[in-house]
N, C-alpha and C positions, 0 to 999 in steps of 0.2 A: 527190399533192397535199401541199404543205408546210403546216406548222402555221399560218403567217400567213394563207394563203389560206383555210384552214378556219375560222379565227377570224373573218375578215372576212365570210365567207358566213353563219356562225352569227349574227353580230351583225345582219346585214341581215335574215335570216329572223326573228330575235327582235324586231326593231323593227317589221317588218310585222305580225307576230303580235300584238304589244301594241297597235298602231294599230287593228286590227280588234276586239280584245278590249274595249278601252275606248271603242270607237265614236267615235273622234276625227274621222272623216269628217264628222260632223254640224256641225263648226265650219268646214269648208271649202266652204260653199255660199254662193251669192249671197244667199240669204235671211238667213243668219246675219250676213253682212257688212252688209246693210241694217239689220238690227236693232241691230248694234253699231257703226254708223258714227260716232256721236258719241264713243264711248269710244275708237275707233281714231284719230280725228282729234285728240282731246285728248292721247292718248299720243304721237302723232307730234309735236305741238307742243312737248311737254315733253321728249321724248327723241328728238330728231331723229337723232342719231348712231346710237343703238341701232336705230332703225327702218331706217335706210339699211343698216347692217351686217347686220341680220337678212335684209333683202331680198337683199343680195349673197350671203350664205351659202346661202339657199334657191335662188337662181339657179345658183350653182356646183354644188350638190348635184344639182339637176335636170339640169343639163347633163352632169355627170360620169356620172350613171346613165343618161343618154340617155332620160329620161322625157318623154313629151309633156306640154305645159303643162296640158292638160285633166285629166291624171291627178292633179296636185297641186292645181290651182286649179279 
């Protein structure tokens, strides 16, 4: 295994590890989206380009890693 592949694997494992350590999954629930709906819609109204680009980046990452949609959302 070459060095670049090893670094990619370690980065992915580290990201997943940090996701669970900081319990970031609590922000990816329908309940949290309902609670923060007003903040999300106002952010979208003020930063439309950033919102669209963020969605595109999430979609590309999800597709590239072949993750089912329910895993992320």
